N, C-alpha and C positions, 0 to 999 in steps of 0.2 A: 506770875503774880505779881509778885515783888519786882522781878529783874522789869518787868512790863513799863511798873511807873517806874522806878528808875533810869532805865530809859530813854523814858520819855523826857525827865529832868537834864539828860543828860545832855537828847536833842534837840532842845530849847535852848541850853547854853554856847552849843555848837551853832547852832542857827543865828542865835545871836552876835555869837564872835564872827561870823560870815557877815552878816551885816555891816556892823564894825567895821572890819576889814575893806569892805566894798565900801563904804564911805572915803574912808583915808584916802583908798587907792585912787580912790576918783578925784578925790582933794589935792592929789601930789602927785599929780601925774605929767607933771610938767617939772619936779624936781629932777633933774639931772644929779645922779650919783654914780659912784664905781661898785660894775659888777666884779664879783669874784668868781675864778674857781679854784677850785685845789689853794687855796687859799692864797693866792696870788691876785695881784690886779690883772682884771681879762678886759673887760669891754664893759662902755656907757650902757646906763640903763637909766632907768626910772624909779624912785619908791613906790609910784602905783604900778607899778611892772611887776617890781616884787611881790607885793599887797595882793596882786591881783591874781599874780600864781597860787600865795597862799590861798585867798580865797576859793579856786580853781579847787584847791586841795582839799578845803572843808566841803564843799559841794559834793566832792566824791565822796566823806566822808559821811558826810551828812544820809547821801542815798542808804550807804551800806547799812547805818542804823535802821535806817525806815524796813530796807530790807528784812533785818534781824528782826525787826519788829514782829514784822508781816509772818515770819517764819516762827518766830515764838507764841505768835497767837492761834496756837493749836492748842487744844485740851486733851489733859490725858486721863483726866478724870474719870471712874469708872473701868479704867483698866485694873483696881485691887492688887491685886500685890505683882503679878503680870498678867492671869491669864481670863480676869472678869470676873464674874460669875451670874449665878445661872438667877438670881433674886430680877425681879419683875424693874429692872431702873431705864433710866433716859438719861446716855449719855448727853444727846444733842441737846436738851431742856437744859441741865444743868449748863453745858457751853453757853448757850445766846444769856441764861440770867446773868453768868460770869466774863459775859463783853467778850469770849470766844469767837476769833471769826470760824474755826474749822475745830475738825476731829484730829489725831493722831489715828493714822491706820491701823496700826498693828499694836497690840495694847504689849506686846513683850517690850519693845522701840519705847513705848511710852514711858516703862519702868527703867530699860535698861543704857536707853537711850542718852546718851553726853555730850553729843556735837555739837547744840547748841549753847551750853554751858561754857565751853573753848570756844565757840565763836564770839561770846560774849566777854570773856579777859582777851584773846587776842585781836578785836578790834578797840577797844581802848588803849592796846599796847599799843599797837598801829599807829590809831591817832594823837594820840599822847607825845609818841620819837615826833615823829611829822612836825607840831607844834614845838617840842623843844628844840628843833633843829632851829625855826625859826627864832625860838629864843636868844642863843647863841648866839645867830647874827645881828642881834637887835642890842645885844651886851657890844658889840663889834660894834658898829655904831654910835651908840652912846660913849664909848671908851673914845670912838673918836673923832665926837661932840658934834656930828652929824643931825643930831635927835636929841632933844630935852628928856631929861628925866622928871619923871611925873611925881611930884612930889610927896602923891599919897602912895604910891609903889617902892619909895626907897627907903634906908635905914641908915643912920648914923652910925661913923666909927668910935668904937668904946676908947680911942685915945686922941684921933687927928679929927680937931673940928670942922676942918672945912669938907671931909668927904660926905660924899652921899650917894651909898651905896645900894646898886639894881637888887637887891637881893631878891623881890621876886622870880627875877628871871631865874634863875639858878636854885630856885625853886621849883620853877618848872620844869628844869632838867631833871631833878630827881625823882620827882613824882612821875618823869615818866619812866625813868628807871623803876625806881617801885613797881610801877604799870609793865613790864616788863617780870618782873620777878613775878610778881599775882599770874600773870599768865604762864610761865614756866611751873608756876606749882600745879595750876588747875591742871594741865598737861600731864605733868606728872602723878595725878592723881590718879585723873582719870586712864591714863597708860596703867597704871599701876593694879588698877581693877577688875575684875571678872565681868561675863557681859552676861551679867545678871544683876538686879537690886544691889547695891554694894553700898558702902558708906563713903568709901575711897571716891569714887564718882558721881556722888549725891550728897550730902550731906555736909563731907568737909571740907568741899570748894566753895559752897554758898558765902561763906563767910567773906573769904578771898573776895568772891564777886560783888555781893553788897559794898565793900568796901573800896573796891575797886571802879565801880560807878559812880561813889561819892565822889572819889577821888580825882574821875571824868568829868564831873559835873563841876569841882570850885576851878580844876584847870581852867577850862574853857573861858568858866566867869572870872577869872584872875587876868587868861590872859585879854580877853575882849577887854577887861575895862584899863589896862595897862594901854593896849596902843588908842584905845578912844581919848586918854589923854596923852599921847604923844605926837608931835610936831618937831617939823625940821628946826634946826639952829642952825647949824654952819656947815652945811652940804660940802663938799670939796667942790673948790673953786673949777674955773676951766682948765685952767694952767696947773691946777694938780692931777687934775686928770690925765692930762697932755704929758704931763712929767712922769706918770706913773707907766705910760707907754699902751693904756689901755683903748687909744684910738688908731692903733698900728691897725687892724683887723679892717675898721671901717677903710682906712687908706685901699690899700690893697683892692678890695671889695671897690674903689673907685675906679679904679686902674679894670678892672676888672668887666666893670660896666662898659669901657671905653673898645674892649676886646680886647685886651694882652691875655694870655694863656694865666689862668688861675694860679695854678705851679710859678708863674715867671713872676705875677704881680706878686707874693708871697714873698717870691725869693729876694726880689729887688726890697720889697719892704723891711725884709729881716735883716737886711743888708744895710739899709738903713740905722734905721733903730741901734744896731749894733756901734753904730758909728757917731751915736748922739742922737738927744733927744728931740723929739717931732719939734719943736720949735725954733732948733738952731740947724732944720732944715733950708736948701734954697732951691731956686727954679737951677740953678745949674748944677750941684750937687745931684739932684734927682739924675738930670738928664743925664750925668756925666756917670755916675754906679748904673743907670741902666744903660747908660752903653757898651757898659762892662759884663753884663749880662746878654748881651746881642740884644738891647730892645729899644726899638725906636718908642717916642714918646710922640704925640702933637703937643700945643700951646694948653688944647681943654683938659688933657687927659694929668699933663703937671700941675695946670690948676686947681682942677678937681682933687687931685690927691693933696695936695697940699691942704685946700682948703678941710678938709675930711679929717688931717692930722692932726691940727687946731684948735677946730670946733666940734666938740664934744656935744654942745647943743643939737649939733645936725640930726641927732639919734630920734627925739621929738616929731622928726620929718617922718620918721619911715612907717612906709604903707603897709607894711607887710602885717595882715591880720593880729595875729598871735604876738606880735614884738612889740617894741617898747613905743611905742608912736604916739603922742597925747594921743590923736583920733583914738588908734587902734586901743589903747588902756580902755578909755572911756567908753567903748565898744563891748570892750571885755566885760567892764563893771554889768555893762546894761543884763548882757548873756546870761552872767552866771548870776544875777539877781533872780535873774527867772526859773535858773534852776533850784537856789534857795525856795525859792517861790512855790513850787512845785513839791516840793519835801514838806514844808510847811502846813500843804492844805494835806499831804496824806496824814500827817502828827495829827493833824487837828477833826479829821473823817477816823482817826482809832479815836481818839477825845472823845469825840460826839458815840460814836456807838456804844464805849465802856459808860459814857454820862446815861445814857438810853437801858445800859442792862440794869444799872444801879436802879433806875425806878421801876426795871420791870422785876427786879430784884424783889425791892420792897412792895411792893401789890403783890406778888406773888403769895412772901410772907405774911403778910397782912390779910390775906384772901386764906392761908392756912392755921391760923392762931388765933384769928379774931383781934377786933380791937383792942 
């Protein structure tokens, strides 16, 4: 019952963060930045596309928390030590009065089982690990000046007056590490216990779970609060994106759209980019390099290659539904918002169930003991 209440709070914070992230995804769907792979400039994308991607991760985690609440909302009460009792009790009545939707099928599992405890710890670790990865990316964005460091989430330096350190992001990464340690502790204790009533698998892991749920709640509250205050300051210029080589793939794709074999297009662009930055490419250079590779390009193909190579903003026109195109990102925001709404409804249904159970319990107690 304690975990049920805590997980509802975690879910509330996660859903609020998801809505904040979606708001920023929609607001910044037209802000082009350099996307990285393996810590190297890779392709143009947008802040909106990145945030919508994290919102999808949050939507999946929200559904996982809702599923976990459904799984956990089964009453073990009446199982006693593990074998039940010959006394005339009603586990079903007790479950209803305490807001449980179902009974655990087997009384031995009700006492010895600990899978639900493991799932709480591992889900917290999973969700915080993903959020920590975003936090590290945001650290880079702040360092590069792409976004403004929110004043409420910074700390001054002990010696350097100009410093504004984004320590909250560092703490978020540390909190994810602590969640992973808690999950390992729970798994180790459960795995060290016998398949019976054992403190290793129950009592001893409760403190880890209670602290872990509180940490997850604080994690999402902090992350959502920071993102709400995060606004673009000086995203990379088009020239900077081009100079990084991040537009090269789009230039190769432009050739492929004109019927140039995919491998040939990439070979040509690889040779061009090794010879100089895209801003230095000319019509003559492209044609001569293509001829060396046995490729013949018409005027339209050369024109589209050169445009794609120096205009990273063209990515905002990309029509692919899951891509970084401005219209596509805004459509993603709408679909992901619907997913969050569905989880919100599930949480609200459980809360209403618990409220009705509280009223029924109070009524039952009053009927038994009198006014």
